[in-house]
C-alpha positions in Angstrom: 0.0 0.0 0.0 1.3 3.5 -0.9 0.4 6.8 0.6 -2.3 7.6 -2.0 -4.1 4.3 -1.4 -3.8 4.8 2.4 -5.2 8.3 2.3 -8.1 7.4 0.1 -9.0 4.3 2.1 -8.7 6.3 5.3 -11.1 8.9 3.9 -13.5 6.1 3.0 -13.2 4.5 6.4 -13.8 7.8 8.3 -16.7 8.8 6.1 -18.6 5.5 6.3 -17.8 4.0 9.7 -20.6 5.9 11.5 -23.1 6.2 8.6 -25.4 3.2 8.1 -23.7 2.2 4.8 -21.0 -0.3 5.9 -17.4 0.9 6.0 -15.9 -2.6 5.5 -17.9 -3.0 2.3 -16.8 0.4 1.0 -13.1 -0.3 1.7 -13.4 -3.6 -0.2 -15.4 -2.1 -3.1 -13.2 1.0 -3.5 -10.1 -1.2 -3.6 -11.6 -3.6 -6.1 -12.8 -0.8 -8.4 -9.4 1.0 -8.3 -7.6 -2.2 -9.1 -5.8 -2.3 -5.7 -5.3 -5.4 -3.5 -8.0 -6.1 -0.9 -6.9 -4.0 2.1 -8.1 -6.9 4.3 -9.9 -7.2 7.6 -6.8 -6.2 9.6 -6.4 -2.9 7.7 -10.1 -2.2 8.4 -9.7 -3.0 12.1 -6.6 -0.8 12.5 -8.1 2.2 10.8 -11.0 1.8 13.1 -8.7 2.9 15.9 -8.9 6.3 14.2 -12.6 6.3 14.1 -12.8 5.0 17.7 -10.7 8.0 18.7 -13.1 10.3 16.8 -16.2 9.1 18.7 -14.3 9.2 22.0 -13.3 12.8 21.4 -16.7 13.9 20.2 -18.6 12.2 23.0 -15.9 12.7 25.6 -18.2 14.3 28.2 -20.8 11.5 27.9 -18.0 8.9 28.1 -16.3 10.5 31.1 -19.6 10.8 32.9 -20.6 7.1 32.2 -17.1 6.0 33.2 -17.3 7.7 36.5 -20.7 6.3 37.2 -19.6 2.8 36.2 -16.6 3.0 38.5 -18.8 4.2 41.3 -21.1 1.2 40.8 -18.4 -1.4 41.4 -18.7 -3.3 44.7 -15.2 -2.3 45.9 -15.8 1.4 45.0 -16.2 3.9 47.8 -19.4 5.1 46.1 -20.1 8.1 43.8 -17.0 9.4 42.2 -18.6 12.4 40.5 -17.6 15.9 41.8 -20.9 17.4 40.6 -24.2 17.7 42.5 -26.2 15.3 40.4 -28.5 13.1 42.3 -28.1 9.4 43.0 -30.8 8.5 40.5 -28.9 10.1 37.6 -25.7 8.4 38.7 -27.5 5.1 38.8 -28.9 5.6 35.3 -25.5 6.4 33.9 -24.0 3.4 35.6 -26.8 1.2 34.2 -26.1 2.5 30.7 -22.4 1.9 31.0 -23.1 -1.7 32.1 -25.5 -2.1 29.1 -22.7 -0.9 26.7 -20.3 -3.5 28.3 -22.9 -6.4 28.0 -23.9 -5.3 24.5 -20.3 -5.6 23.4 -20.0 -9.3 24.4 -21.8 -10.8 21.3 -19.6 -9.1 18.7 -16.5 -9.9 20.7 -17.4 -13.6 21.0 -18.5 -14.0 17.4 -15.4 -12.1 16.1 -13.1 -14.5 18.1 -14.9 -17.7 17.1 -15.4 -16.8 13.5 -12.3 -14.8 12.8 -11.1 -16.9 9.8 -14.5 -16.8 8.1 -14.8 -13.0 8.6 -11.3 -12.5 7.1 -11.9 -14.9 4.2 -15.2 -16.1 2.7 -17.3 -13.3 4.0 -15.4 -10.8 1.8 -17.0 -12.1 -1.3 -18.4 -9.1 -3.3 -21.6 -11.0 -4.1 -22.3 -11.5 -0.4 -21.5 -7.8 0.2 -23.9 -6.7 -2.5 -26.7 -8.7 -1.0 -26.0 -7.4 2.5 -25.9 -3.8 1.3 -29.2 -4.0 -0.4 -31.0 -6.4 2.0 -30.0 -4.6 5.2 -30.7 -1.3 3.5 -34.3 -2.4 2.9 -34.6 -3.7 6.5 -33.4 -0.3 7.8 -35.9 1.5 5.7 -38.7 -0.8 6.9 -37.7 -0.3 10.5 -37.5 3.5 10.1 -41.0 3.6 8.6 -42.4 1.2 11.1 -41.0 3.2 14.0 -42.7 6.4 12.7 -46.1 4.7 12.5 -46.1 3.0 15.9 -47.5 5.0 18.8 -44.9 5.5 21.5 -42.0 4.7 19.1 -39.9 7.6 20.3 -38.3 6.2 23.6 -35.3 8.2 24.9 -32.0 6.5 25.7 -32.7 6.8 29.4 -35.4 4.1 29.0 -33.0 1.5 27.5 -33.7 -1.9 29.2 -31.2 -4.7 29.7 -33.1 -6.8 27.2 -33.0 -4.1 24.6 -29.3 -3.4 25.2 -28.5 -7.1 24.6 -30.7 -7.3 21.5 -29.0 -4.3 20.0 -25.6 -5.9 20.9 -26.7 -9.0 19.0 -27.6 -6.8 16.1 -24.1 -5.3 16.2 -22.6 -8.8 15.9 -24.1 -9.2 12.5 -21.9 -6.4 11.3 -19.0 -8.8 11.1 -20.5 -9.6 7.7 -19.1 -6.9 5.4 -21.9 -5.0 3.9 -24.2 -5.2 6.9 -22.9 -2.0 8.6 -22.4 -1.9 12.4 -24.2 1.5 12.8 -27.0 0.4 10.4 -27.6 -2.8 12.3 -27.6 -1.2 15.8 -29.6 1.9 14.7 -32.1 -0.4 12.9 -32.4 -2.6 16.0 -33.0 0.5 18.1 -35.8 1.7 15.8 -37.5 -1.7 15.9 -37.4 -1.6 19.7 -39.2 1.8 19.5 -36.3 4.1 20.4 -36.0 7.5 18.7 -33.5 8.0 15.9 -31.4 10.2 18.1 -31.4 7.7 21.0 -30.7 4.7 18.7 -27.8 6.7 17.0 -26.2 7.9 20.2 -26.3 4.4 21.7 -24.9 3.0 18.5 -21.9 5.4 18.7 -21.4 4.7 22.4 -21.6 0.9 21.8 -19.0 1.3 19.0 -16.2 2.5 21.4 -15.3 -0.8 23.1 -16.1 -2.9 20.0 -14.1 -0.8 17.5 -11.2 -0.2 19.9 -10.8 -3.9 20.7 -11.1 -4.9 17.1 -8.4 -2.3 16.2 -6.1 -3.6 18.9 -6.4 -7.1 17.6 -5.9 -6.0 14.0 -2.8 -4.1 15.1 -1.5 -7.2 16.8 -2.1 -9.3 13.7 -0.2 -6.8 11.6 2.6 -6.6 14.1 3.0 -10.4 13.9 3.0 -10.3 10.2 5.6 -7.5 10.1 8.0 -9.8 12.0 8.0 -12.2 9.1 10.9 -12.0 6.5 8.4 -11.5 3.7 6.4 -8.8 5.4 4.8 -6.1 3.2 3.1 -4.1 6.0 3.3 -0.4 5.1 3.2 1.3 8.5 3.5 4.8 7.2 0.4 4.7 4.9 -1.4 2.7 7.5 -0.8 5.4 10.2 -1.7 8.1 7.7 -5.0 6.3 6.9 -5.9 6.1 10.6 -5.3 9.9 11.1 -7.4 10.7 8.0 -10.1 8.3 9.4 -10.1 10.2 12.7 -10.5 13.6 11.1 -13.2 12.6 8.7 -14.9 10.4 11.2 -15.2 13.3 13.7 -16.9 15.4 11.0 -19.2 12.5 10.0 -20.3 12.0 13.6 -21.1 15.7 14.1 -23.1 15.9 10.8 -25.0 12.6 11.3 -26.2 13.4 14.8 -27.5 16.7 13.5 -29.1 15.0 10.5 -31.1 12.4 12.5 -32.6 15.2 14.6 -35.1 16.0 11.8 -34.7 13.5 9.0 -35.3 9.9 8.1 -33.0 7.3 6.7 -34.5 7.1 3.2 -31.4 8.6 1.4 -29.2 5.9 3.0 -31.6 3.2 2.1 -31.7 4.3 -1.5 -27.9 4.5 -1.6 -27.3 1.1 -0.1 -29.7 -0.6 -2.5 -28.3 1.2 -5.5 -24.7 0.4 -4.5 -25.6 -3.2 -3.9 -27.2 -3.6 -7.3 -24.3 -1.8 -9.1 -21.8 -4.0 -7.3 -23.6 -7.2 -8.3 -23.9 -6.0 -11.9 -20.1 -5.3 -12.0 -19.3 -8.8 -10.7 -21.7 -10.5 -13.1 -20.4 -8.6 -16.0 -16.8 -9.7 -15.1 -15.6 -6.1 -14.4 -14.3 -7.1 -11.0 -13.5 -10.3 -9.2 -16.0 -11.4 -6.5 -13.4 -13.1 -4.3 -10.2 -11.3 -3.3 -6.9 -12.9 -4.1 -5.4 -14.9 -1.3 
């Protein structure tokens, strides 16, 4: 990988990580259409460190508050660790949300560990990605419309239950399939469970922090092991550059998306996903690009 490829792929990663369009599919598709080698699951994971940093910086006040409340809820803790005057009820609600984020991360962590070889190999077939892009796009659109039509379909994040947190976590695990989209799956799950677009999106971003950070750490470890081999081709400079670009663009994407969901639906994303999925399938069937990346 050279600097041009790294910069472009970092831009793609940052732009698509938090939008419900699948960053892993876009990295695979852009590389295929440009005639580059498949960047691979490890590259995707490492550049996610940049996007994880973006969401941590953007939601730093929320994350710090939840972290203090979580620490205060531990059995060995001396109690509330917050220096503000917020009541015990608010502290308990924050601690509960922090625990739900932790529990919601377990499914994707377990599935990623158990099915790592499948995720890095057979699931990167462009035909599967095209189906996931279009299919999950239609499901997201249906969930969005259904949520609007159901009475009481605008629950705030404060009403998130343990069951719903786990179900959204299970939805996040499906994002291991390139083309599904982690944010698309979790936001769609939140809409089905009657949460508002804003609540579903914010929980999706908070849920991304541990999942994306751990994934990035494992990806970095895999590349480090590969770099120690005599035939290593790991390009650390372009990889670091891609992560920095992903951070900057990801930060802007988060800010824009949270403003967007305040007064708009997901119809444009649905149309984009379906159109891209059909275009990708047409290119594969026409022989313009290979469905399966080279080993």
